[in-house]
Each structure stands twice: as structure tokens, then as C-alpha cells.
C-alpha positions in Angstrom: 0.1 0.1 0.1 1.3 3.4 -0.8 2.9 5.6 2.1 1.6 8.7 0.6 -0.5 11.3 3.0 -4.3 11.7 2.7 -4.6 15.4 2.7 -8.0 16.9 4.5 -9.4 20.3 4.3 -12.1 20.9 7.0 -14.5 23.8 7.2 -16.6 24.4 9.8 -20.1 26.3 9.8 -21.3 29.9 11.1 -22.5 32.4 9.0 -20.7 35.1 7.6 -18.0 34.1 10.0 -17.0 31.4 6.4 -15.4 34.6 5.3 -12.8 34.6 8.3 -12.5 30.8 7.5 -11.5 31.4 3.6 -9.5 34.4 3.9 -6.7 32.1 6.7 -7.2 29.8 3.6 -6.0 32.5 1.3 -3.5 33.8 3.7 -2.0 30.4 4.1 -1.7 29.5 0.6 0.3 32.6 0.1 2.7 30.8 2.1 2.3 27.3 0.8 1.2 27.4 -2.7 -0.1 23.7 -3.0 -2.1 23.6 0.1 -5.1 23.4 -2.3 -3.8 21.3 -4.8 -2.3 18.5 -2.6 -5.6 17.8 -0.7 -7.3 14.9 -1.3 -10.8 15.3 0.2 -12.8 19.1 1.4 -15.6 18.6 3.9 -17.4 21.0 4.9 -20.6 22.3 6.5 -23.2 24.9 5.9 -21.3 27.6 5.2 -18.0 25.7 4.8 -20.1 23.6 2.6 -20.1 26.7 0.5 -16.2 27.2 0.5 -15.4 23.0 0.3 -17.3 22.8 -3.2 -15.8 25.7 -4.2 -12.9 24.6 -3.8 -13.5 21.0 -5.2 -14.9 22.6 -8.4 -11.4 24.7 -8.9 -12.3 27.9 -7.1 -9.5 30.0 -5.4 -9.8 30.8 -1.8 -9.7 34.8 -3.4 -12.3 34.1 -5.7 -14.6 32.4 -2.9 -13.2 34.8 -0.4 -14.6 37.3 -3.0 -18.5 36.1 -2.5 -18.2 36.7 0.9 -18.2 40.3 0.2 -20.0 42.6 2.5 -22.7 43.3 -0.7 -23.0 39.5 -1.3 -23.9 39.1 2.6 -26.6 41.9 2.8 -27.9 40.9 -0.4 -28.3 37.1 1.5 -29.6 38.2 4.5 -31.2 41.5 3.5 -35.0 41.5 4.9 -35.2 40.2 8.5 -38.6 38.8 10.0 -40.1 37.9 13.0 -38.7 34.4 13.5 -41.1 33.2 16.1 -43.7 32.5 13.4 -41.4 32.1 10.6 -37.5 31.7 9.3 -35.7 35.3 9.7 -34.7 35.4 6.4 -35.7 34.3 2.9 -33.1 31.7 0.8 -34.1 33.0 -2.5 -30.9 35.3 -2.9 -28.5 32.7 -1.6 -29.6 30.4 -3.9 -29.1 33.1 -6.8 -25.8 33.6 -5.9 -24.6 30.0 -5.8 -26.3 30.3 -9.1 -24.4 32.7 -10.1 -20.7 30.8 -9.1 -21.8 26.8 -10.0 -23.8 25.4 -13.3 -27.1 24.7 -12.3 -26.6 20.7 -12.9 -23.6 20.5 -11.7 -23.1 17.4 -9.8 -21.3 16.0 -7.0 -19.3 13.5 -9.3 -18.1 16.1 -11.4 -16.0 17.6 -8.4 -12.5 17.6 -9.1 -11.9 16.4 -5.2 -13.5 14.0 -3.1 -16.2 16.1 -0.8 -18.0 15.3 2.4 -21.3 17.3 3.2 -22.8 17.1 6.2 -26.8 17.8 6.6 -29.9 16.1 8.1 -32.8 15.5 6.6 -36.0 15.9 8.7 -38.6 13.6 7.0 -41.7 13.3 6.1 -44.7 11.2 5.8 -43.0 8.5 3.8 -39.5 8.6 5.4 -37.9 9.5 8.3 -35.4 11.8 9.9 -31.9 11.4 9.1 -28.4 12.3 9.6 -26.5 12.4 5.6 -23.3 12.8 4.5 -23.7 14.2 0.9 -20.2 12.8 -0.9 -18.5 12.2 -4.1 -16.5 9.0 -3.1 -16.1 5.4 -4.9 -19.7 4.0 -5.1 -21.3 7.3 -3.4 -24.9 6.9 -3.2 -25.2 11.0 -3.3 -23.2 11.5 -6.3 -25.6 12.3 -8.5 -27.2 15.6 -6.2 -26.8 18.3 -7.7 -24.0 20.8 -6.2 -26.3 23.7 -5.6 -28.9 21.7 -3.8 -26.4 20.2 -1.4 -25.5 23.3 -0.5 -28.4 24.8 0.1 -29.8 21.9 2.1 -26.3 22.0 4.2 -26.7 25.6 5.0 -30.4 25.6 5.9 -29.9 27.0 9.6 -33.1 26.5 11.5 -34.8 29.6 12.2 -32.9 31.9 10.1 -33.6 30.1 6.8 -35.8 27.6 5.4 -35.3 24.1 5.2 -34.8 23.2 2.2 -36.6 20.0 0.4 -37.1 18.7 3.7 -33.2 19.1 4.8 -32.0 21.3 7.6 -28.6 22.7 8.1 -26.2 19.9 8.5 -24.7 22.0 11.9 -27.3 19.9 13.7 -25.3 16.7 13.6 -21.3 18.2 12.8 -20.7 21.7 13.1 -17.0 20.1 12.5 -17.3 17.8 9.9 -13.6 16.7 10.6 -14.4 13.8 12.6 -16.8 12.3 9.8 -13.8 13.1 6.9 -11.9 10.9 8.9 -14.4 8.0 9.3 -15.4 8.1 5.4 -11.3 8.2 4.8 -10.8 4.7 7.0 -13.8 3.6 5.8 -13.5 0.6 3.0 -13.9 2.6 0.0 -11.3 4.8 0.4 -9.2 2.5 2.8 -7.1 4.6 4.3 -4.6 3.8 6.8 -4.8 6.3 10.3 -1.2 7.4 10.1 -1.5 8.7 6.5 -4.1 11.3 6.9 -3.3 14.2 8.0 -6.6 17.2 8.9 -6.0 20.9 8.8 -9.6 22.1 10.1 -10.9 25.8 10.0 -13.2 27.0 12.7 -15.1 30.5 12.1 -14.0 31.9 15.1 -14.6 31.2 18.9 -15.2 33.0 22.0 -15.5 31.6 25.7 -19.6 31.3 25.8 -21.1 30.6 28.8 -24.8 30.9 30.3 -24.2 33.1 33.1 -27.7 33.1 34.2 -29.4 30.5 36.3 -30.8 27.8 34.1 -32.9 25.4 36.6 -35.7 27.4 35.9 -35.7 27.6 32.3 -38.6 26.7 30.3 -39.2 26.1 26.5 -39.4 29.5 26.0 -35.9 30.6 27.6 -33.8 28.1 26.2 -35.2 30.2 22.6 -35.3 33.4 23.3 -33.0 34.4 25.9 -30.2 36.7 23.9 -27.0 35.9 25.7 -26.0 33.6 24.5 -28.5 34.3 21.2 -30.6 31.6 20.6 -28.6 29.5 23.5 -30.6 26.0 22.8 -28.9 26.7 18.8 -25.8 27.7 20.0 -25.0 24.8 23.0 -26.1 22.2 20.5 -23.7 23.4 17.4 -20.6 24.3 20.2 -21.0 20.9 21.8 -20.8 18.5 18.2 -18.0 20.8 17.0 -15.8 20.4 20.3 -16.9 16.5 20.3 -15.2 16.1 16.7 -12.2 18.3 17.6 -11.6 15.9 20.8 -12.3 13.2 18.8 -10.4 14.0 15.6 -7.3 15.1 17.8 -7.0 11.9 20.0 -7.2 10.0 16.5 -4.5 12.0 14.7 -2.4 13.3 17.3 0.2 15.4 15.7 -1.3 14.6 12.5 -4.2 17.3 12.9 -4.2 20.9 13.1 -6.7 23.2 14.3 -7.2 26.8 13.0 -9.5 28.8 14.7 -9.0 32.7 15.9 -9.8 33.8 18.8 -12.7 36.4 19.3 -13.5 39.0 21.5 -17.2 39.5 20.9 -19.6 36.6 20.0 -21.0 37.0 16.4 -23.9 36.1 15.2 -24.3 34.5 12.0 -25.9 36.8 10.4 -24.4 39.8 11.7 -23.0 41.6 8.3 -21.5 44.2 10.3 -19.2 42.9 11.7 -17.6 42.1 8.5 -14.5 44.5 9.0 -13.9 42.7 12.4 -13.5 39.4 10.5 -10.9 40.5 8.0 -9.0 41.9 10.6 -9.0 39.2 12.8 -7.5 37.2 9.5 -4.7 39.6 8.8 -3.9 39.6 12.1 -3.7 36.1 12.6 -0.3 34.3 13.4 0.0 31.5 10.6 3.4 30.7 11.5 3.4 27.6 13.1 0.5 26.4 10.8 2.7 26.7 8.1 5.3 24.7 10.1 2.9 21.9 10.0 2.2 22.1 6.9 5.7 22.1 5.6 6.6 19.3 7.9 3.1 17.2 7.6 1.3 18.3 4.5 3.8 18.0 2.0 5.3 15.1 2.9 6.3 12.3 0.4 
């Protein structure tokens, strides 16, 4: 069996904070030009799915970064509604922007890289709900799905966007798709050994959140409408499953796993377009020296 490394790029969900992830990759690629070329698999959840699918399609980090322009983001999140009785936003503008990038009939099997894209199928009167990891691996059952549909399904964040063809945001099951990527890599279809895998994981920024109020008497309303953090039941769910992925990815890969995730000094909602300048500044200031050393020692091996 070949001793070549199997390199994975992984991108978290996080709404507009995907602008931070792709800007960091762009910055890293300036130092290591072959980072994307030498990747074998690219995974992404929600906003990360747009990045992963774009890279797999052949877009450069710079081109994808342009998708996260303030103009585009304000167009996507242009008109909000009360999120008590309906989704906060429509998803028409998001789909319009995706169709300006991806051909309408482009399928997962047409992409130049392997991809793994989590989403959650909520079922209907004929089928039960289930986690789905859309992919184009050998013998994939999902390779004929359209790229635009997969991106829309993975980014259909409850409360913020409508469900899409009975799917909701992949962050419900895998905000950070790293662990899922590892499992698919060692599955019999690819058959990679654990010691071959290299995984570079991109977060969308973090801050040390906590619920400072006494939650012992909280009911359903409190877990939904309390504002610190915003939508606490969703915030806890997304952060909890992301941390699970990070803990076990690190245990499985040890030094062959590297996480890029700047600390933020404020909590930024997935639709906070006014924070774009802050995110770009955070990316510009982030020290990538250790990451570049890791890539040169691990990613480019053999």
C-alpha cells in the first residue's frame, strides 16, 4: 500500500464567519501555494459547505473570499422577519448567488476533489429523519446530487432560513465535519490507514461563551429567546457537537491534526454583516507561522 499522505481540508459552519475561514486559507496559500492542490478531500458544513464545494470545483480561495463580500452578504441577509412565526430570512438570494458560481446541473461527481457535506434530512410522511453526508466517494449513493442543492441543504439553518427539500443545516449533526471526514477516509471505499491521514481544520472563530444566568428554572421559551448567547439551545447544540469532533479528531490523529480557529473578543451571530470588517481584521492579524510549519512538515510529506 502507498505511504502517501491523505490530506483533508475541513471547514466549520458559522454563517458570515465563513469569511474568516476562507480569508485564513487564502493567507496560508500565499505561503504554501500547493495547499489546496495537494488536498485529497475537502469537507464543509453549512457556510463551510460553500467553501468546500467551491474549492472542489476549482475556485481559488481568493475567488471564494469574494463571494463573502459585504455586498453579497447584505444581499443574502437583506430583509429579516420575526423569527417567532417564520424563518428570519428567505433563501432566494442565497440560491441566486450560488447559481452565479456553480452551473445549475453541476453534480457532486463532476467535482475535481472528494467532498463530504453534512446535512440533516427531517423526513416526511413517507420517510424517517436521518443524518446524510453527501459525498462523491467511490460507489457513493449521493454523487448524482446537484452541488447547488447540497449547498442549500447543508446551510438551511433552523430559525434563520427555511428548510430545503426536507433538509436542515448540517450543523445540527456536525458543525465541524472533521471527525466525519476521518471516518469516511478509513472506510473500505477509500481504505486509508490512520497514520496516512493529515487533517487541517478551519473554524469560524470562537469566544469563551457561557450561560451566565441560572438555567435551573428555564423552560422552552427561555432556551429559545434568551439573548446571552443568542438562541441558547441552538448555540449549545452547535458548539457541543463541534467540540466533540475536535476532541476525537485530535485523539485519532494526534500531531497529524491541526486546528486553525482565531479567538474573537465578541460573539458574532451568523447574520451579523456589520462585523465583516472585524472578521477580516482578525484574519489579517492571525499568526499562521505554526500552521505553515505544520503544513511543511506534514502536508507536503512524500
